[in-house]
C-alpha positions as CSV (number, residue, x, y, z in Angstrom):
1,X,-11.4,-31.1,-14.1
2,X,-7.8,-30.5,-15.0
3,X,-5.2,-30.9,-12.2
4,X,-2.1,-28.8,-12.0
5,X,0.5,-28.6,-9.3
6,X,2.9,-26.1,-7.8
7,X,4.7,-25.4,-4.5
8,X,3.2,-22.0,-3.6
9,X,-0.1,-20.9,-5.1
10,X,-0.6,-17.1,-5.1
11,X,-4.1,-15.6,-5.3
12,X,-3.8,-12.0,-6.8
13,X,-1.5,-10.4,-9.4
14,X,-1.2,-7.0,-7.8
15,X,2.2,-5.8,-6.7
16,X,2.4,-7.9,-3.6
17,X,1.5,-11.2,-5.3
18,X,3.8,-10.5,-8.3
19,X,6.7,-9.5,-6.0
20,X,6.3,-12.6,-3.9
21,X,6.2,-14.7,-7.0
22,X,9.4,-13.2,-8.4
23,X,11.3,-13.5,-5.1
24,X,10.2,-17.2,-4.7
25,X,11.2,-17.9,-8.2
26,X,14.7,-16.5,-7.5
27,X,15.0,-19.1,-4.8
28,X,13.9,-21.9,-7.2
29,X,10.5,-22.2,-5.5
30,X,7.8,-23.0,-8.0
31,X,4.7,-20.7,-7.9
32,X,1.5,-20.1,-9.9
33,X,-0.5,-16.9,-9.7
34,X,-4.3,-16.7,-10.1
35,X,-5.9,-13.3,-10.9
36,X,-9.6,-12.7,-11.4
37,X,-9.2,-9.8,-13.9
38,X,-7.1,-9.0,-16.9
39,X,-3.5,-7.7,-16.6
40,X,-4.6,-4.4,-18.3
41,X,-7.3,-4.0,-15.6
42,X,-4.7,-4.5,-12.9
43,X,-2.5,-1.8,-14.4
44,X,-5.5,0.5,-14.6
45,X,-5.7,0.8,-10.8
46,X,-4.3,4.2,-9.9
47,X,-2.4,4.0,-6.7
48,X,0.3,5.9,-4.8
49,X,4.0,5.1,-5.0
50,X,6.0,6.3,-2.0
51,X,8.4,3.4,-1.3
52,X,10.3,2.7,1.9
53,X,13.9,1.5,1.7
54,X,12.7,-2.0,2.7
55,X,10.4,-2.1,-0.4
56,X,13.2,-0.8,-2.6
57,X,15.6,-3.4,-1.3
58,X,13.0,-6.2,-2.1
59,X,12.5,-5.0,-5.6
60,X,16.3,-5.1,-6.1
61,X,16.5,-8.5,-4.6
62,X,13.8,-9.7,-7.0
63,X,16.0,-8.3,-9.9
64,X,13.3,-5.9,-11.1
65,X,14.9,-2.6,-10.2
66,X,16.3,-1.3,-13.5
67,X,13.5,1.1,-14.3
68,X,12.8,2.0,-10.7
69,X,16.5,3.0,-10.2
70,X,16.5,4.9,-13.5
71,X,13.1,6.7,-13.2
72,X,12.3,6.7,-9.5
73,X,12.8,10.0,-7.7
74,X,14.6,10.0,-4.3
75,X,12.8,12.2,-1.7
76,X,15.0,13.5,1.1
77,X,12.0,14.8,3.0
78,X,8.6,16.4,2.8
79,X,6.7,19.4,4.2
80,X,3.9,19.7,6.7
81,X,1.9,22.9,6.6
82,X,-0.5,24.2,9.2
83,X,-2.7,26.9,7.7
84,X,0.1,27.9,5.3
85,X,2.9,27.7,7.9
86,X,5.4,25.1,6.6
87,X,7.9,22.8,8.4
88,X,10.3,20.6,6.5
89,X,10.8,17.1,7.7
90,X,14.3,16.2,6.6
91,X,14.2,12.4,6.4
92,X,17.8,12.0,5.4
93,X,19.2,14.1,8.3
94,X,16.8,12.8,10.9
95,X,17.2,9.1,10.1
96,X,20.9,8.8,9.3
97,X,20.6,8.9,5.6
98,X,17.4,7.0,5.0
99,X,15.0,8.4,2.3
100,X,12.0,7.3,0.3
101,X,11.6,6.7,-3.4
102,X,8.7,8.1,-5.5
103,X,7.9,5.5,-8.1
104,X,4.3,4.8,-9.1
105,X,2.6,1.5,-8.0
106,X,1.4,1.0,-11.6
107,X,5.0,1.2,-12.8
108,X,6.2,-1.3,-10.2
109,X,3.3,-3.7,-11.2
110,X,4.2,-3.4,-14.9
111,X,7.9,-4.1,-14.2
112,X,7.0,-7.2,-12.2
113,X,4.5,-8.4,-14.8
114,X,7.1,-8.1,-17.6
115,X,9.7,-9.8,-15.5
116,X,7.3,-12.7,-14.7
117,X,6.4,-13.1,-18.4
118,X,10.1,-13.0,-19.5
119,X,10.9,-15.7,-16.9
120,X,8.1,-17.9,-18.2
121,X,6.3,-18.1,-14.9
122,X,2.7,-19.1,-15.0
123,X,-0.1,-16.6,-14.3
124,X,-3.8,-17.3,-15.0
125,X,-5.5,-14.0,-15.6
126,X,-9.4,-13.9,-15.6
127,X,-9.5,-16.9,-13.3
128,X,-13.0,-17.1,-11.8
129,X,-14.7,-19.1,-9.0
130,X,-11.4,-19.2,-7.1
131,X,-11.8,-21.3,-4.0
132,X,-9.1,-22.4,-1.5
133,X,-9.7,-25.9,-0.1
134,X,-8.3,-27.9,2.8
135,X,-6.0,-25.1,4.0
136,X,-5.7,-26.7,7.4
137,X,-4.4,-30.0,5.9
138,X,-1.0,-30.9,4.6
139,X,-2.3,-30.8,1.0
140,X,-4.2,-27.6,0.3
141,X,-5.6,-26.9,-3.1
142,X,-7.5,-24.2,-5.1
143,X,-10.2,-24.8,-7.6
144,X,-10.9,-22.2,-10.3
145,X,-12.3,-21.8,-13.8
146,X,-10.2,-20.4,-16.6
147,X,-11.1,-20.2,-20.3
148,X,-14.3,-22.2,-19.7
149,X,-12.3,-25.1,-18.2
150,X,-12.3,-26.1,-14.5
151,X,-9.0,-26.6,-12.7
152,X,-7.7,-28.0,-9.5
153,X,-4.4,-26.4,-8.4
154,X,-2.6,-28.6,-5.8
155,X,0.0,-26.9,-3.7
156,X,2.0,-26.9,-0.5
157,X,1.0,-23.4,0.6
158,X,-1.4,-20.6,-0.4
159,X,-0.6,-16.9,-0.3
160,X,-3.7,-14.7,-0.3
161,X,-2.7,-11.5,-2.0
162,X,-6.2,-10.8,-3.4
163,X,-7.1,-7.6,-1.5
164,X,-9.8,-6.5,0.9
165,X,-12.7,-8.0,-1.2
166,X,-10.9,-11.2,-2.1
167,X,-11.7,-14.8,-1.2
168,X,-8.7,-15.5,1.0
169,X,-9.6,-13.8,4.2
170,X,-13.2,-15.2,4.0
171,X,-11.6,-18.7,3.9
172,X,-10.7,-18.3,7.6
173,X,-13.7,-19.3,9.6
174,X,-15.6,-16.4,11.2
175,X,-15.2,-17.9,14.7
176,X,-11.4,-17.7,14.2
177,X,-11.1,-14.3,12.5
178,X,-11.0,-11.1,14.6
179,X,-11.5,-8.0,12.5
180,X,-10.8,-4.4,13.8
181,X,-11.9,-1.4,11.9
182,X,-12.3,2.4,11.9
183,X,-14.2,4.1,9.1
184,X,-13.2,7.8,8.7
185,X,-16.0,10.3,8.2
186,X,-14.5,11.8,5.0
187,X,-12.8,10.8,1.8
188,X,-9.9,12.0,-0.4
189,X,-10.8,13.5,-3.8
190,X,-7.8,12.8,-6.0
191,X,-7.0,14.4,-9.3
192,X,-4.3,13.5,-11.7
193,X,-3.1,16.1,-14.3
194,X,-0.4,16.5,-16.8
195,X,0.9,19.7,-15.1
196,X,4.3,20.3,-13.4
197,X,4.1,19.6,-9.6
198,X,4.1,22.6,-7.2
199,X,7.0,21.0,-5.3
200,X,9.7,18.5,-5.9
201,X,8.6,16.7,-2.7
202,X,5.3,16.1,-1.0
203,X,3.4,18.8,1.0
204,X,0.9,17.6,3.6
205,X,-1.5,20.4,4.5
206,X,-3.7,20.8,7.6
207,X,-6.0,23.7,6.8
208,X,-9.1,25.1,8.4
209,X,-11.1,24.1,5.3
210,X,-9.7,20.5,5.4
211,X,-6.7,18.4,4.5
212,X,-4.8,18.6,1.2
213,X,-1.8,16.8,-0.2
214,X,0.4,17.9,-3.1
215,X,2.3,14.9,-4.6
216,X,3.9,14.1,-7.9
217,X,4.2,11.3,-10.4
218,X,7.0,12.9,-12.5
219,X,8.3,16.3,-13.5
220,X,5.3,16.8,-15.8
221,X,2.5,14.8,-14.0
222,X,0.9,15.8,-10.7
223,X,-1.3,13.9,-8.2
224,X,-3.3,16.2,-5.8
225,X,-5.8,15.4,-3.1
226,X,-8.3,17.3,-0.9
227,X,-10.5,16.1,2.0
228,X,-14.2,16.0,1.1
229,X,-17.3,14.7,2.8
230,X,-18.3,11.1,2.1
231,X,-21.6,12.3,0.7
232,X,-19.8,14.2,-2.2
233,X,-19.6,12.8,-5.7
234,X,-17.0,13.3,-8.4
235,X,-19.6,15.2,-10.4
236,X,-19.8,17.8,-7.6
237,X,-16.2,18.7,-8.3
238,X,-15.6,20.0,-11.8
239,X,-12.0,20.8,-12.5
240,X,-12.2,24.6,-11.9
241,X,-13.9,24.1,-8.5
242,X,-11.3,21.6,-7.5
243,X,-8.4,23.8,-8.5
244,X,-9.8,26.8,-6.6
245,X,-10.3,24.8,-3.4
246,X,-6.9,23.0,-3.7
247,X,-5.1,26.3,-4.1
248,X,-6.8,27.8,-1.1
249,X,-5.5,24.9,1.1
250,X,-1.9,25.2,-0.1
251,X,0.7,27.3,1.5
252,X,1.0,30.7,-0.3
253,X,4.3,30.0,-2.0
254,X,3.1,26.6,-3.3
255,X,-0.2,28.2,-4.4
256,X,1.7,30.8,-6.4
257,X,3.5,28.0,-8.3
258,X,0.3,26.0,-9.0
259,X,-0.2,25.2,-12.7
260,X,-3.7,24.0,-13.5
261,X,-5.0,21.9,-16.4
262,X,-7.6,19.3,-17.3
263,X,-7.8,16.3,-15.0
264,X,-6.9,13.0,-16.6
265,X,-8.2,11.0,-13.7
266,X,-10.5,11.9,-10.8
267,X,-11.9,9.8,-8.0
268,X,-13.0,9.9,-4.4
269,X,-11.6,7.3,-2.1
270,X,-13.0,6.6,1.4
271,X,-10.5,6.2,4.3
272,X,-10.5,3.1,6.5
273,X,-8.3,1.5,9.1
274,X,-8.7,-2.3,9.1
275,X,-6.8,-5.3,10.5
276,X,-7.6,-9.0,10.4
277,X,-6.1,-11.4,12.9
278,X,-4.7,-14.0,12.5
279,X,-2.9,-13.5,9.2
280,X,-2.3,-17.2,8.9
281,X,-4.7,-20.2,9.0
282,X,-3.1,-23.6,8.4
283,X,-1.2,-23.3,5.2
284,X,-3.0,-20.1,4.0
285,X,-1.3,-16.8,4.5
286,X,-2.9,-13.4,4.1
287,X,-0.7,-10.7,2.5
288,X,-1.3,-7.0,2.1
289,X,-4.8,-5.6,1.7
290,X,-6.3,-9.1,2.3
291,X,-5.4,-8.6,5.9
292,X,-5.1,-4.8,6.5
293,X,-6.0,-1.4,5.1
294,X,-4.6,1.9,6.2
295,X,-5.6,5.5,5.3
296,X,-3.1,6.8,2.8
297,X,-2.0,9.7,5.0
298,X,1.2,7.9,6.2
299,X,2.1,6.3,2.9
300,X,2.0,2.8,4.5
301,X,-0.4,0.7,2.4
302,X,1.9,-0.7,-0.3
303,X,4.9,-0.7,2.2
304,X,3.0,-2.8,4.8
305,X,2.2,-5.3,2.0
306,X,5.9,-5.4,1.1
307,X,6.9,-6.2,4.7
308,X,4.3,-9.1,4.6
309,X,6.0,-10.3,1.4
310,X,9.4,-10.1,2.9
311,X,8.4,-12.2,5.9
312,X,6.6,-14.8,3.9
313,X,9.3,-15.0,1.3
314,X,12.0,-15.6,4.0
315,X,9.7,-18.2,5.7
316,X,9.2,-20.1,2.4
317,X,12.9,-20.0,1.6
318,X,13.6,-21.6,5.0
319,X,10.9,-24.2,4.5
320,X,12.3,-25.4,1.1
321,X,16.0,-24.7,1.6
322,X,16.4,-25.8,5.2
323,X,13.5,-28.3,5.4
324,X,12.0,-26.3,8.3
325,X,8.2,-26.3,7.9
326,X,7.6,-25.5,11.5
327,X,8.9,-21.9,10.9
328,X,5.6,-21.0,9.2
329,X,4.0,-20.5,12.6
330,X,6.0,-17.3,13.0
331,X,4.3,-15.5,10.1
332,X,1.2,-14.0,11.7
333,X,3.0,-12.7,14.8
334,X,5.9,-11.1,12.9
335,X,3.6,-9.5,10.3
336,X,1.0,-8.2,12.8
337,X,3.6,-6.4,14.9
338,X,4.6,-4.3,11.9
339,X,1.0,-4.0,10.7
340,X,-0.2,-2.5,14.0
341,X,2.7,-0.1,14.1
342,X,1.9,1.1,10.6
343,X,-1.8,1.3,11.4
344,X,-1.0,3.4,14.5
345,X,1.2,5.8,12.5
346,X,-1.4,6.2,9.7
347,X,-4.2,6.7,12.3
348,X,-2.1,9.3,14.2
349,X,-1.2,11.2,11.1
350,X,-4.8,11.2,9.9
351,X,-6.0,12.5,13.2
352,X,-3.5,15.3,13.3
353,X,-3.9,16.5,9.6
354,X,-7.6,16.2,8.9
355,X,-10.6,18.3,9.9
356,X,-13.0,16.3,12.1
357,X,-15.5,19.1,12.8
358,X,-19.0,17.9,12.6
359,X,-18.0,14.4,13.6
360,X,-15.8,15.1,16.7
361,X,-16.1,18.0,19.2
362,X,-13.9,21.1,19.1
363,X,-11.8,19.8,21.9
364,X,-10.6,16.9,19.6
365,X,-9.7,19.4,16.8
366,X,-7.7,21.6,19.2
367,X,-5.9,18.7,20.7
368,X,-5.0,17.3,17.3
369,X,-3.6,20.6,16.1
370,X,-1.7,21.1,19.4
371,X,-0.2,17.6,19.1
372,X,1.0,18.3,15.5
373,X,2.5,21.6,16.5
374,X,4.3,19.9,19.4
375,X,6.0,17.3,17.2
376,X,6.9,19.8,14.5
377,X,8.5,22.2,17.0
378,X,11.5,20.1,17.9
379,X,14.1,17.9,16.3
380,X,13.1,15.0,18.6
381,X,9.5,15.3,17.5
382,X,10.3,15.5,13.8
383,X,12.5,12.5,14.2
384,X,9.6,10.4,15.5
385,X,7.7,11.3,12.3
386,X,10.7,10.7,10.1
387,X,11.6,7.3,11.5
388,X,8.1,6.0,11.0
389,X,7.8,7.6,7.5
390,X,10.9,6.0,6.1
391,X,9.9,2.7,7.6
392,X,11.1,0.6,10.6
393,X,13.5,-2.3,9.9
394,X,11.9,-5.7,9.0
395,X,11.9,-8.2,11.8
396,X,14.1,-11.2,11.4
397,X,12.9,-14.8,11.7
398,X,13.7,-16.7,14.9
C-alpha cells in the first residue's frame, strides 16, 4: 500500500469540495481531493445556479470569479404568481441592495476544476473503496484504491463533501448520528431547452394544477419545472405534453411569450428535507449534501453548502495560521444554525407553493394559500421572503 500525506483530505470533487480546496490552497494549506467518478461525470450533473452574495464572495476570494463575473446574470428580484396573479419581489429594494447571481452550478464546477488543475493541486478521480479511518484520533487517514493500486492518505483533518450517498456521514456511528427527514409526496419534472426564457428573472407559480417554475440558464437556454406525482416517469411526459401543461400553469403574459422546442435534458427529481446532526465527529467534518438536503424551492442547496465551506475554511485557517486547533469544536453548531434556517425557509416556501391535495386535507391547502397571500400583500411580508432568499450573513467564529 502506497502512503501519501496532506493536511486536509477532501472527499468529493463537487462544487463544495473544489471550492474548499481552492480556498485552503490560497492560505497555503495543503489538500488532496478524492472523487469516486470522472471529472466529466461530475460536470454532467445538471443542477441549479442561483447564488447568494455570500457564495459569490467566496468564489471571488478563491480567485475563480472571472467567468462568473463576465457571464453570470444579476437578478434584482423574482415573481411569485398565484393562479396567474403576479407579485414582484424586489430583492434589491427590500434588502438594501442585495441581489442574487444566476450562474450554473456546472459552470462553477468547471471553473474550479480548471483552477485546481492550473495550480497543480492533486485530485484523484475514480478513487474507489474510499474509507475514512481513526477520525476520532489525532491522526486520521483515508484508504482508497486508484488505478489498481491501494493508497493510504494520512492527514490532519477530513472534509466529507461527498453528498447524500457518500461514505462520510456513514462514518459517524449510528448511536451518535441524529437524522431528521421529510419526504415530499411529489417531484419536480425539469426540462432544459435551447429556447429563449419567458422572463429575464425567475417566476414561481402556485397553480390549482400544481407548482411550476420558470428559470433560465442564459438568454438562449431555459430551465423549466412542473410539480408531478412521484409515480410519474419521464416517459409519461413527451415534450408536447410538458409544454401544454407548463403553459397552463404560467401567468397569462408569460404564457404568451413561451417559445417551445425539443428538450435537451429531462428528469424527475424527488423532494426531500434532511438534516444530520452533528456535522462534526472528531476530525471529520460533513459539508453540504453529506449533512443536509433541501427542496429546491428556496434555492438554498448549493448556498447552504457554501456557508459550510466558509465556516470550515475559516476554522482551518485559524488552526494552521494561529495554531488554534480547539476552534474546530465550533463547526457543527455554527453550520447547523444556518442549515436549520435554510431548511425552514425551503420547507415554508414548498408548503406555500405546492399542491398537497390527496396527501393533506383541504384545510392545509387553504391555509397555505392564505399564508402566501398574506406575505405577498405587504412590504413587510415581502421583506421576510427577500431577506431569506438573498441569504443571511455568515456567522463569525468566536
